[in-house]
TORKE-234421 format. One line per field, with one value per residue (C-alpha): x, y, z; residue in one letter; residue number from 1. Coordinates in nm, 2 decimals, always signed. Example, Ala and Ser with C-alpha at 12.3 -4.5 7.8 and 13.67 -1.06 7.14 Angstrom:
! residues 2
px <- (+1.23; +1.37)
py <- (-0.45; -0.11)
pz <- (+0.78; +0.71)
r <- (a; s)
k <- (1; 2)
This chain:
! residues 598
px <- (+1.39; +1.04; +0.73; +0.59; +0.90; +0.88; +0.51; +0.57; +0.85; +0.63; +0.36; +0.62; +0.74; +0.38; +0.31; +0.61; +0.50; +0.14; +0.27; +0.52; +0.30; +0.00; -0.24; -0.49; -0.52; -0.28; -0.55; -0.70; -0.36; -0.31; -0.65; -0.56; -0.23; -0.42; -0.68; -0.43; -0.23; -0.55; -0.67; -0.33; -0.32; +0.00; -0.17; -0.49; -0.80; -0.74; -0.39; -0.50; -0.73; -0.50; -0.37; -0.69; -0.62; -0.24; -0.05; +0.02; -0.34; -0.50; -0.23; -0.31; -0.68; -0.60; -0.37; -0.62; -0.88; -0.63; -0.52; -0.88; -0.95; -0.64; -0.75; -1.10; -0.98; -0.81; -0.47; -0.29; -0.42; -0.19; +0.09; +0.04; +0.04; +0.37; +0.54; +0.41; +0.54; +0.89; +0.91; +0.67; +0.54; +0.87; +0.84; +1.20; +1.20; +0.87; +1.01; +1.32; +1.11; +0.84; +1.09; +1.32; +1.05; +0.88; +1.21; +1.33; +1.00; +1.02; +1.34; +1.13; +0.77; +0.66; +0.70; +0.34; +0.23; +0.45; +0.34; -0.03; +0.01; +0.14; -0.07; -0.36; -0.12; +0.07; -0.26; -0.35; -0.01; -0.05; -0.37; -0.25; +0.08; -0.08; +0.17; +0.03; +0.00; +0.18; +0.50; +0.49; +0.34; +0.59; +0.90; +0.73; +0.66; +1.01; +1.15; +0.93; +1.07; +1.43; +1.38; +1.30; +1.67; +1.79; +1.76; +1.72; +1.35; +1.26; +1.14; +1.02; +1.33; +1.57; +1.36; +1.37; +1.74; +1.88; +1.66; +1.79; +2.15; +2.11; +1.97; +2.27; +2.51; +2.61; +2.63; +2.32; +2.35; +2.29; +2.00; +2.20; +2.44; +2.26; +2.23; +2.53; +2.38; +2.03; +2.14; +2.33; +2.02; +1.78; +2.00; +2.06; +1.68; +1.60; +1.88; +1.76; +1.41; +1.52; +1.75; +1.59; +1.23; +1.10; +1.24; +1.13; +0.80; +0.47; +0.45; +0.08; -0.01; -0.29; -0.49; -0.45; -0.56; -0.86; -0.95; -0.96; -1.17; -1.35; -1.46; -1.76; -1.53; -1.40; -1.76; -1.88; -1.60; -1.66; -2.04; -2.04; -1.71; -1.58; -1.24; -1.01; -0.67; -0.59; -0.31; -0.16; -0.02; +0.13; +0.02; +0.35; +0.40; +0.28; +0.03; -0.28; -0.48; -0.36; -0.64; -0.92; -1.21; -1.28; -1.58; -1.39; -1.12; -1.37; -1.23; -1.55; -1.73; -1.46; -1.24; -1.47; -1.24; -1.31; -1.11; -1.12; -0.90; -0.68; -0.37; -0.24; +0.04; -0.08; -0.45; -0.64; -0.98; -1.19; -1.43; -1.34; -1.64; -1.69; -1.58; -1.25; -0.96; -0.65; -0.31; +0.06; +0.20; -0.13; -0.14; -0.45; -0.58; -0.75; -0.98; -1.07; -0.94; -0.56; -0.58; -0.81; -0.59; -0.28; -0.46; -0.57; -0.22; -0.05; -0.29; -0.23; +0.14; +0.09; +0.38; +0.32; +0.39; +0.52; +0.52; +0.25; +0.12; -0.22; -0.24; -0.10; -0.38; -0.66; -0.55; -0.61; -0.95; -0.88; -0.95; -1.20; -1.39; -1.69; -2.04; -2.39; -2.67; -3.04; -3.26; -3.55; -3.92; -4.03; -3.67; -3.61; -3.34; -3.58; -3.64; -3.31; -2.97; -2.63; -2.54; -2.85; -2.79; -2.41; -2.33; -1.95; -1.97; -2.21; -2.11; -1.75; -1.82; -1.77; -2.05; -1.92; -2.22; -2.60; -2.85; -3.20; -3.45; -3.28; -3.04; -2.68; -2.50; -2.12; -2.05; -2.11; -2.46; -2.43; -2.72; -2.95; -3.26; -3.25; -3.55; -3.67; -3.54; -3.23; -2.90; -2.58; -2.23; -2.01; -1.65; -1.54; -1.39; -1.59; -1.70; -1.85; -2.02; -2.16; -2.29; -2.46; -2.63; -2.76; -2.96; -3.33; -3.28; -3.05; -3.02; -2.67; -2.64; -2.26; -2.12; -1.89; -1.53; -1.41; -1.60; -1.61; -1.31; -1.37; -1.11; -1.24; -1.13; -0.76; -0.63; -0.83; -0.74; -0.37; -0.38; -0.54; -0.28; +0.02; -0.11; -0.13; +0.22; +0.34; +0.19; +0.37; +0.70; +0.65; +0.65; +0.28; +0.18; +0.15; -0.19; -0.33; -0.19; -0.31; -0.66; -0.70; -0.62; -0.87; -1.14; -1.06; -1.12; -1.47; -1.54; -1.44; -1.64; -1.36; -1.51; -1.85; -1.84; -1.96; -1.67; -1.43; -1.56; -1.54; -1.18; -1.07; -0.95; -1.04; -0.82; -0.52; -0.64; -0.66; -0.33; -0.16; -0.35; -0.32; +0.06; +0.08; -0.01; +0.27; +0.52; +0.36; +0.39; +0.75; +0.83; +0.62; +0.72; +1.09; +1.12; +1.26; +1.53; +1.60; +1.66; +1.87; +2.08; +2.15; +2.25; +2.48; +2.65; +2.73; +2.87; +3.05; +3.42; +3.37; +3.48; +3.34; +3.15; +2.98; +2.88; +2.74; +2.56; +2.40; +2.27; +2.13; +1.96; +1.81; +1.67; +1.53; +1.36; +1.21; +1.08; +0.88; +0.67; +0.68; +0.68; +1.01; +1.02; +0.96; +1.25; +1.47; +1.38; +1.45; +1.78; +1.96; +2.03; +2.17; +2.41; +2.53; +2.64; +2.81; +2.98; +3.12; +3.23; +3.40; +3.55; +3.33; +3.15; +2.82; +2.67; +2.76; +2.60; +2.29; +2.27; +2.28; +1.98; +1.78; +1.86; +1.80; +1.46; +1.35; +1.45; +1.09; +1.05; +1.02; +0.66; +0.37; +0.37; +0.52; +0.26; +0.36; +0.35; +0.02; -0.13; -0.02; -0.09; -0.45; -0.40; -0.13; -0.30; +0.02; +0.07; +0.32; +0.52; +0.57; +0.72; +0.94; +1.07; +1.13; +1.16; +1.40; +1.66; +1.60; +1.66; +1.99; +2.10; +1.99; +2.19; +2.51; +2.50; +2.40; +2.65; +2.93; +2.89; +2.88; +3.19; +3.39; +3.26; +3.40)
py <- (+0.10; +0.22; +0.00; +0.20; +0.15; -0.23; -0.24; -0.05; -0.28; -0.58; -0.43; -0.37; -0.73; -0.85; -0.63; -0.77; -1.13; -1.06; -0.89; -1.16; -1.45; -1.31; -1.45; -1.19; -0.97; -0.67; -0.41; -0.62; -0.64; -0.26; -0.21; -0.44; -0.25; +0.08; -0.05; -0.23; +0.09; +0.27; +0.00; -0.03; +0.34; +0.39; +0.65; +0.85; +0.76; +1.08; +0.98; +0.62; +0.75; +1.04; +0.83; +0.88; +1.25; +1.21; +1.36; +1.02; +0.89; +1.21; +1.22; +0.86; +0.94; +1.25; +1.06; +0.78; +1.03; +1.21; +0.89; +0.78; +1.12; +1.09; +0.74; +0.85; +1.09; +0.81; +0.98; +0.68; +0.47; +0.67; +0.63; +0.25; +0.22; +0.42; +0.20; -0.11; +0.02; +0.07; -0.25; -0.49; -0.77; -0.87; -0.87; -0.78; -0.49; -0.36; -0.37; -0.18; +0.10; +0.13; +0.14; +0.38; +0.63; +0.61; +0.63; +0.94; +1.12; +1.05; +1.25; +1.57; +1.44; +1.28; +0.90; +0.84; +1.08; +0.93; +0.58; +0.67; +0.85; +0.54; +0.28; +0.28; +0.25; -0.04; -0.23; -0.18; -0.30; -0.60; -0.70; -0.63; -0.81; -1.10; -1.04; -1.07; -0.73; -0.87; -0.90; -0.53; -0.33; -0.41; -0.33; +0.00; +0.09; +0.01; +0.22; +0.51; +0.48; +0.45; +0.74; +0.96; +0.94; +1.10; +1.46; +1.65; +1.72; +1.36; +1.24; +1.38; +1.28; +1.44; +1.76; +1.80; +1.70; +2.04; +2.21; +1.96; +2.02; +2.40; +2.35; +2.15; +2.40; +2.20; +2.30; +2.20; +1.98; +2.09; +1.97; +1.70; +1.61; +1.28; +1.20; +0.95; +0.74; +0.76; +0.66; +0.36; +0.26; +0.30; +0.12; -0.17; -0.20; -0.21; -0.46; -0.67; -0.71; -0.75; -1.04; -1.20; -1.08; -1.42; -1.58; -1.33; -1.19; -1.38; -1.64; -1.64; -1.68; -1.48; -1.80; -1.86; -1.51; -1.55; -1.88; -1.69; -1.40; -1.46; -1.16; -1.13; -1.20; -1.53; -1.64; -1.55; -1.73; -2.05; -2.04; -2.01; -2.18; -1.88; -1.87; -1.64; -1.68; -1.38; -1.40; -1.12; -1.13; -0.89; -0.88; -0.89; -0.75; -0.99; -1.16; -1.30; -1.11; -0.77; -0.59; -0.83; -0.71; -0.87; -1.04; -1.16; -1.32; -1.58; -1.51; -1.59; -1.79; -2.04; -2.04; -1.94; -1.66; -1.31; -1.00; -0.81; -0.52; -0.39; -0.17; +0.03; +0.27; +0.44; +0.40; +0.13; +0.01; -0.23; -0.47; -0.35; -0.33; -0.61; -0.39; -0.29; -0.38; -0.55; -0.40; -0.49; -0.37; -0.40; -0.60; -0.82; -0.94; -1.27; -1.47; -1.83; -2.19; -2.21; -2.47; -2.24; -1.94; -2.13; -2.24; -1.89; -1.75; -2.02; -1.98; -1.60; -1.60; -1.39; -1.32; -1.38; -1.08; -1.21; -0.89; -0.68; -0.39; -0.45; -0.81; -0.71; -0.46; -0.68; -0.97; -0.77; -0.69; -0.32; -0.21; -0.45; -0.77; -0.99; -0.87; -1.04; -0.84; -0.92; -0.78; -0.59; -0.66; -0.44; -0.34; -0.17; -0.43; -0.72; -0.90; -0.77; -0.93; -0.82; -0.70; -0.49; -0.32; -0.30; -0.39; -0.35; -0.03; +0.15; +0.01; -0.11; -0.45; -0.80; -1.06; -1.39; -1.61; -1.60; -1.77; -1.77; -1.99; -2.33; -2.27; -2.18; -2.04; -2.00; -2.00; -1.70; -1.58; -1.24; -1.33; -1.47; -1.28; -1.15; -1.20; -1.02; -1.20; -1.34; -1.31; -1.20; -1.23; -0.95; -0.84; -0.48; -0.19; -0.11; +0.24; +0.08; -0.19; +0.07; +0.27; -0.04; -0.11; +0.25; +0.22; +0.14; -0.19; -0.38; -0.47; -0.50; -0.79; -0.79; -0.54; -0.30; -0.37; -0.01; +0.31; +0.57; +0.79; +1.16; +1.28; +1.64; +1.66; +1.56; +1.92; +2.00; +1.67; +1.72; +2.07; +1.94; +1.67; +1.89; +2.17; +1.95; +1.82; +2.18; +2.29; +2.01; +2.09; +2.46; +2.37; +2.33; +2.02; +1.71; +1.62; +1.97; +1.99; +1.64; +1.67; +2.02; +1.87; +1.58; +1.83; +2.03; +1.71; +1.70; +2.07; +2.07; +1.75; +1.53; +1.29; +1.29; +1.29; +0.93; +0.82; +1.00; +0.81; +0.48; +0.56; +0.53; +0.19; +0.17; -0.13; +0.08; +0.37; +0.14; -0.02; +0.32; +0.47; +0.17; +0.17; +0.55; +0.54; +0.29; +0.55; +0.81; +0.56; +0.48; +0.86; +0.97; +0.67; +0.72; +0.37; +0.50; +0.71; +0.42; +0.17; +0.42; +0.52; +0.17; +0.06; +0.36; +0.28; -0.06; +0.04; +0.36; +0.30; +0.01; -0.01; +0.26; +0.01; -0.13; +0.22; +0.30; -0.03; +0.01; +0.36; +0.24; -0.07; +0.13; +0.39; +0.11; -0.05; +0.27; +0.37; +0.04; +0.13; +0.51; +0.78; +0.81; +1.18; +1.11; +0.86; +1.11; +1.39; +1.15; +1.00; +1.29; +1.49; +1.16; +1.09; +1.45; +1.41; +1.07; +1.24; +1.52; +1.29; +1.04; +1.27; +1.14; +1.37; +1.46; +1.56; +1.22; +1.03; +1.25; +1.19; +0.81; +0.84; +1.04; +0.80; +0.49; +0.62; +0.53; +0.16; +0.05; -0.26; -0.56; -0.47; -0.29; -0.01; +0.26; +0.47; +0.34; -0.03; +0.02; +0.17; -0.13; -0.42; -0.46; -0.39; -0.65; -0.90; -0.92; -1.08; -0.98; -1.29; -1.14; -0.82; -1.02; -1.23; -0.96; -0.67; -0.85; -0.89; -0.52; -0.41; -0.59; -0.44; -0.10; -0.13; -0.25; +0.04; +0.32; +0.21; +0.14; +0.48; +0.68; +0.48; +0.58; +0.94; +0.95)
pz <- (+4.19; +4.30; +4.30; +4.01; +3.80; +3.87; +3.78; +3.46; +3.36; +3.43; +3.20; +2.94; +2.96; +2.93; +2.63; +2.45; +2.53; +2.40; +2.08; +2.00; +2.10; +1.92; +2.17; +2.07; +1.76; +1.77; +1.83; +2.11; +2.27; +2.24; +2.41; +2.69; +2.75; +2.77; +3.01; +3.23; +3.28; +3.38; +3.62; +3.79; +3.85; +3.65; +3.44; +3.50; +3.29; +3.10; +3.02; +2.93; +2.65; +2.55; +2.27; +2.07; +2.06; +2.01; +1.72; +1.58; +1.59; +1.45; +1.18; +1.07; +1.06; +0.84; +0.61; +0.56; +0.44; +0.22; +0.07; +0.00; -0.17; -0.39; -0.49; -0.57; -0.84; -1.03; -1.01; -0.86; -1.16; -1.38; -1.13; -1.11; -1.49; -1.51; -1.25; -1.43; -1.76; -1.60; -1.41; -1.58; -1.37; -1.21; -0.84; -0.79; -1.03; -0.88; -0.53; -0.65; -0.83; -0.56; -0.27; -0.44; -0.52; -0.18; +0.00; -0.19; -0.14; +0.23; +0.25; +0.24; +0.31; +0.64; +0.58; +0.67; +0.39; +0.12; +0.21; +0.22; -0.12; -0.29; -0.10; -0.36; -0.65; -0.50; -0.42; -0.79; -0.90; -0.68; -0.84; -1.19; -1.16; -0.96; -0.67; -0.32; -0.16; +0.14; -0.07; -0.17; +0.11; +0.39; +0.18; +0.07; +0.43; +0.54; +0.25; +0.37; +0.72; +0.60; +0.36; +0.66; +0.76; +0.43; +0.55; +0.88; +0.80; +0.70; +1.04; +1.37; +1.57; +1.32; +1.31; +1.69; +1.72; +1.63; +1.90; +2.16; +2.04; +2.08; +2.43; +2.51; +2.38; +2.07; +1.70; +1.50; +1.19; +0.83; +0.62; +0.45; +0.73; +0.78; +0.41; +0.38; +0.67; +0.52; +0.17; +0.31; +0.51; +0.22; -0.02; +0.22; +0.28; -0.09; -0.16; +0.14; +0.00; -0.36; -0.27; +0.04; +0.01; -0.12; +0.20; +0.47; +0.34; +0.37; +0.09; +0.02; -0.34; -0.50; -0.52; -0.15; -0.08; -0.30; -0.12; +0.21; +0.08; -0.25; -0.43; -0.66; -0.96; -0.83; -0.75; -1.09; -1.26; -1.06; -1.09; -1.47; -1.53; -1.72; -1.88; -1.68; -1.85; -2.06; -2.33; -2.53; -2.88; -3.12; -3.49; -3.69; -4.03; -4.30; -4.07; -4.24; -3.98; -4.10; -4.29; -4.16; -3.95; -3.62; -3.77; -4.07; -3.86; -3.72; -3.37; -3.19; -3.45; -3.54; -3.23; -2.94; -2.84; -2.71; -2.80; -2.47; -2.57; -2.84; -2.79; -3.08; -2.99; -2.67; -2.76; -2.57; -2.70; -2.49; -2.67; -3.02; -3.26; -3.51; -3.80; -3.63; -3.86; -3.75; -3.83; -3.77; -3.44; -3.26; -2.93; -2.88; -2.54; -2.59; -2.35; -2.40; -2.39; -2.42; -2.70; -2.91; -2.84; -2.95; -3.27; -3.36; -3.29; -3.50; -3.79; -3.80; -3.71; -3.40; -3.16; -2.79; -2.56; -2.23; -2.03; -2.18; -1.97; -2.14; -2.01; -1.67; -1.62; -1.75; -1.53; -1.22; -1.09; -1.07; -1.43; -1.57; -1.50; -1.56; -1.49; -1.49; -1.65; -1.70; -1.98; -1.82; -1.92; -2.20; -2.27; -2.61; -2.68; -2.63; -2.97; -3.11; -3.17; -3.03; -3.38; -3.40; -3.07; -3.13; -2.77; -2.82; -3.01; -2.78; -2.44; -2.47; -2.32; -2.48; -2.45; -2.31; -2.22; -2.28; -2.05; -2.20; -2.02; -1.98; -2.26; -2.20; -2.51; -2.51; -2.88; -3.11; -3.02; -3.19; -3.42; -3.15; -3.06; -2.70; -2.48; -2.17; -1.86; -2.04; -1.86; -2.04; -1.89; -2.02; -1.98; -1.98; -1.79; -1.48; -1.60; -1.91; -1.70; -1.47; -1.76; -1.90; -1.57; -1.56; -1.89; -1.87; -2.06; -1.83; -1.46; -1.33; -1.08; -1.02; -0.77; -0.95; -0.83; -0.88; -0.82; -1.09; -1.07; -1.00; -1.26; -1.24; -0.88; -0.95; -0.92; -0.60; -0.44; -0.52; -0.37; -0.05; -0.01; -0.10; +0.10; +0.41; +0.35; +0.29; +0.62; +0.80; +0.64; +0.73; +1.10; +1.18; +1.38; +1.16; +1.30; +1.25; +0.89; +0.78; +0.94; +0.78; +0.44; +0.50; +0.59; +0.28; +0.07; +0.22; +0.18; -0.18; -0.24; -0.34; -0.08; +0.10; +0.47; +0.47; +0.25; +0.48; +0.78; +0.59; +0.50; +0.86; +0.97; +1.34; +1.40; +1.31; +1.53; +1.84; +1.76; +1.76; +2.05; +2.29; +2.35; +2.39; +2.76; +2.81; +2.69; +2.93; +3.22; +3.14; +3.14; +3.44; +3.66; +3.58; +3.43; +3.10; +3.28; +3.52; +3.24; +3.04; +3.34; +3.45; +3.10; +3.06; +3.39; +3.26; +2.93; +3.03; +3.00; +2.76; +2.40; +2.18; +1.96; +2.27; +2.38; +2.03; +2.00; +2.35; +2.26; +1.93; +2.09; +2.37; +2.14; +1.92; +2.22; +2.34; +2.00; +1.98; +2.28; +2.30; +2.03; +1.85; +1.92; +2.30; +2.29; +2.13; +2.38; +2.66; +2.54; +2.37; +2.69; +2.84; +2.55; +2.54; +2.90; +2.81; +2.52; +2.73; +3.01; +2.78; +2.52; +2.24; +2.01; +2.18; +1.84; +1.69; +1.98; +1.96; +1.58; +1.65; +1.88; +1.63; +1.35; +1.56; +1.66; +1.31; +1.36; +1.42; +1.21; +1.45; +1.56; +1.39; +1.64; +1.40; +1.22; +0.88; +0.99; +1.17; +0.85; +0.64; +0.87; +0.77; +0.40; +0.38; +0.60; +0.82; +1.16; +1.43; +1.33; +0.98; +1.13; +1.36; +1.08; +0.81; +1.05; +1.28; +1.00; +0.89; +1.25; +1.27; +0.93; +1.05; +1.37; +1.19; +0.94; +1.18; +1.44; +1.19; +1.01; +1.34; +1.46; +1.15; +1.19; +1.54)
r <- (m; t; p; d; i; l; l; v; l; l; v; l; a; g; t; i; v; l; f; v; g; e; f; f; r; v; d; v; t; a; g; l; v; m; l; t; l; a; w; t; g; l; v; s; p; k; e; a; f; s; g; f; g; s; n; a; v; v; s; i; v; g; v; m; i; l; g; r; g; i; d; r; t; g; l; m; n; r; v; s; r; k; i; l; s; l; a; g; s; s; e; r; r; l; l; g; v; i; c; t; v; v; g; l; i; s; a; f; m; q; n; i; g; s; v; a; l; f; l; p; a; v; l; r; i; s; r; a; a; k; i; p; a; s; r; l; l; m; p; m; g; f; a; g; i; l; g; g; t; l; t; m; v; g; s; g; p; l; i; i; l; n; d; l; l; r; q; g; g; q; e; p; f; g; l; f; s; v; t; p; i; g; l; a; l; l; f; s; g; i; v; y; f; m; l; l; g; k; y; v; l; p; s; k; t; p; e; e; e; n; a; e; v; k; g; s; q; q; r; l; i; e; t; w; q; l; p; s; a; i; s; c; f; r; v; p; a; g; s; p; l; s; g; m; t; r; e; e; s; g; l; w; r; d; y; g; l; h; l; l; a; l; l; e; g; d; e; l; s; y; a; p; w; r; y; t; r; f; a; s; g; q; v; l; a; l; l; g; e; q; g; a; i; g; g; f; a; s; a; n; g; l; e; p; v; e; r; s; l; l; c; t; e; l; s; g; e; g; a; a; g; f; a; e; i; i; i; r; p; k; a; s; v; s; g; k; t; l; k; q; i; a; l; r; k; h; f; g; v; d; p; i; l; l; l; s; g; a; e; e; v; r; e; d; f; s; d; q; v; l; q; a; g; a; t; v; i; v; y; g; p; w; n; a; v; r; a; l; g; e; t; p; d; f; v; l; l; t; p; v; e; e; e; k; a; r; e; g; k; v; g; i; a; s; l; c; f; l; g; a; i; g; l; a; i; s; g; f; t; l; s; l; s; l; l; s; g; a; l; a; m; v; l; f; r; v; l; s; i; e; e; a; y; r; a; v; d; w; r; t; v; l; l; l; a; g; p; i; p; l; g; i; a; m; d; s; s; g; a; a; a; f; v; a; g; e; l; m; k; v; v; t; g; s; h; l; l; l; i; l; l; s; i; a; v; l; t; t; l; f; s; l; f; m; s; n; v; a; a; t; v; l; l; v; p; l; v; l; i; i; g; e; s; t; g; l; s; p; g; a; l; a; l; l; v; a; v; s; a; s; n; s; f; v; l; p; t; h; q; v; n; a; l; l; i; g; q; g; g; y; h; n; a; d; y; i; k; a; g; g; v; m; t; l; i; f; l; l; i; a; v; g; m; i; y; f; y; l)
k <- (1; 2; 3; 4; 5; 6; 7; 8; 9; 10; 11; 12; 13; 14; 15; 16; 17; 18; 19; 20; 21; 22; 23; 24; 25; 26; 27; 28; 29; 30; 31; 32; 33; 34; 35; 36; 37; 38; 39; 40; 41; 42; 43; 44; 45; 46; 47; 48; 49; 50; 51; 52; 53; 54; 55; 56; 57; 58; 59; 60; 61; 62; 63; 64; 65; 66; 67; 68; 69; 70; 71; 72; 73; 74; 75; 76; 77; 78; 79; 80; 81; 82; 83; 84; 85; 86; 87; 88; 89; 90; 91; 92; 93; 94; 95; 96; 97; 98; 99; 100; 101; 102; 103; 104; 105; 106; 107; 108; 109; 110; 111; 112; 113; 114; 115; 116; 117; 118; 119; 120; 121; 122; 123; 124; 125; 126; 127; 128; 129; 130; 131; 132; 133; 134; 135; 136; 137; 138; 139; 140; 141; 142; 143; 144; 145; 146; 147; 148; 149; 150; 151; 152; 153; 154; 155; 156; 157; 158; 159; 160; 161; 162; 163; 164; 165; 166; 167; 168; 169; 170; 171; 172; 173; 174; 175; 176; 177; 178; 179; 180; 181; 182; 183; 184; 185; 186; 187; 188; 189; 190; 191; 192; 193; 194; 195; 196; 197; 198; 199; 200; 201; 202; 203; 204; 205; 206; 207; 208; 209; 210; 211; 212; 213; 214; 215; 216; 217; 218; 219; 220; 221; 222; 223; 224; 225; 226; 227; 228; 229; 230; 231; 232; 233; 234; 235; 236; 237; 238; 239; 240; 241; 242; 243; 244; 245; 246; 247; 248; 249; 250; 251; 252; 253; 254; 255; 256; 257; 258; 259; 260; 261; 262; 263; 264; 265; 266; 267; 268; 269; 270; 271; 272; 273; 274; 275; 276; 277; 278; 279; 280; 281; 282; 283; 284; 285; 286; 287; 288; 289; 290; 291; 292; 293; 294; 295; 296; 297; 298; 299; 300; 301; 302; 303; 304; 305; 306; 307; 308; 309; 310; 311; 312; 313; 314; 315; 316; 317; 318; 319; 320; 321; 322; 323; 324; 325; 326; 327; 328; 329; 330; 331; 332; 333; 334; 335; 336; 337; 338; 339; 340; 341; 342; 343; 344; 345; 346; 347; 348; 349; 350; 351; 352; 353; 354; 355; 356; 357; 358; 359; 360; 361; 362; 363; 364; 365; 366; 367; 368; 369; 370; 371; 372; 373; 374; 375; 376; 377; 378; 379; 380; 381; 382; 383; 384; 385; 386; 387; 388; 389; 390; 391; 392; 393; 394; 395; 396; 397; 398; 399; 400; 401; 402; 403; 404; 405; 406; 407; 408; 409; 410; 411; 412; 413; 414; 415; 416; 417; 418; 419; 420; 421; 422; 423; 424; 425; 426; 427; 428; 429; 430; 431; 432; 433; 434; 435; 436; 437; 438; 439; 440; 441; 442; 443; 444; 445; 446; 447; 448; 449; 450; 451; 452; 453; 454; 455; 456; 457; 458; 459; 460; 461; 462; 463; 464; 465; 466; 467; 468; 469; 470; 471; 472; 473; 474; 475; 476; 477; 478; 479; 480; 481; 482; 483; 484; 485; 486; 487; 488; 489; 490; 491; 492; 493; 494; 495; 496; 497; 498; 499; 500; 501; 502; 503; 504; 505; 506; 507; 508; 509; 510; 511; 512; 513; 514; 515; 516; 517; 518; 519; 520; 521; 522; 523; 524; 525; 526; 527; 528; 529; 530; 531; 532; 533; 534; 535; 536; 537; 538; 539; 540; 541; 542; 543; 544; 545; 546; 547; 548; 549; 550; 551; 552; 553; 554; 555; 556; 557; 558; 559; 560; 561; 562; 563; 564; 565; 566; 567; 568; 569; 570; 571; 572; 573; 574; 575; 576; 577; 578; 579; 580; 581; 582; 583; 584; 585; 586; 587; 588; 589; 590; 591; 592; 593; 594; 595; 596; 597; 598)
């Protein structure tokens, strides 16, 4: 063992301690590792900072911009609605649907691409279903990684494996040779989170998350003590409400309730006009005190809808919310009533509260004259709220939670994204392909260049770039080859299961701190020699290496995990807890299936 090898191993040990102990934030730890390697002379300054120009880091920058562009078109709103309509608000069913879809797409698309594509949709689903994002994002990310083992083009290690086998004089694998192993891994991962997710995933409630970072909605609700519970009911045949108009029902006047939206078939109407007539089969979204809601529902024989897509969407902050508006001086609406300006009909928002001078009015104020300077709290979809604030009569005080979707750019954005993925599948470098697609988003004005810069999470960039020089040092110093060689000396001649387990564990360890492709390139030639010398199938051992290179769950050093750590508010301990179990499951299945293959 040379001094350089010893020093690299000491740095590796220190890196593991810092990551596991969480003495610093993960990106700070990554930066420390990078600088330590440079100052100790284990890598040159150029090599120390090479991570920022690496394929992995440039790819993650590109995919962040592409994902932001797809999100800005509103396309993923439709996807999230479809998933919610299939799975409802059940966390277990949502996990099953999301993980299955992302995992299967990852069989043919780079896992970072499939996860980035669904990230905006899953965040919206989280808000709508009132499930913490931390309970959905990690399973989705793990499913994306596992899905990469379904075909020989699903991940970098499997793509490069056939080239390494040809160089070693071995027969290459077919496209679906690895599929039985991949299906077993993906299925086990989905079942794991569906059954044990509530025990191993972070258990923050939506209320606890809001307590940590209160949005404008939460502050508005608390400041004006606004009702925030939304209940949905269906109008059954024979209900006294059928045939009545909204105004005739006395909904606001007699019960102090607000009809936020009405769903009839597939048609959704926000803030229905006062002359809108109720009919059997409609679903009503009501806002107000629970006692009043119960009284109105009982009087009209309404049927509660427990898992309504309408209520699920309205309960999240993604689609609609409260807003505070002020009537401008000399506004044309000054001196008129709500009925006269037809606020619901013309703007699609529902008036909730009126503040005029020292007077605070919560009951029906549709006939009260509005004065300049008065404040009105309204509820409605964000595009309607934004349109209201752009009129010359009103000043919008509340930040709009969701930017206006650029629906006209859906086709162009989809072409940019699919084009980038297509280039990567065709054999072009992933970073070149994704960054080209990202630049195309800017050139075709799906995003402005400022929006593209804002889309990049620099914590994720540093987290990925920092450990890359460690992989370079392990390779150039001979530390990786030394560790692999010493381990193989110990296990050679041992039971087949022990040999397979040692190969899988070693590959897993290397993949945590160096690129999984580099780990594959380093270890495949070694296991080919072991296979030829022991009479074991060299191809099977090489396949075990390429599959195990995707076993990156216990630390957020994989591209997918790095992308999600900030969005999910995760800590290293969360990955150690949930990813540790997943790592063991992965090892058991991968080793077990290769064992029976042999």
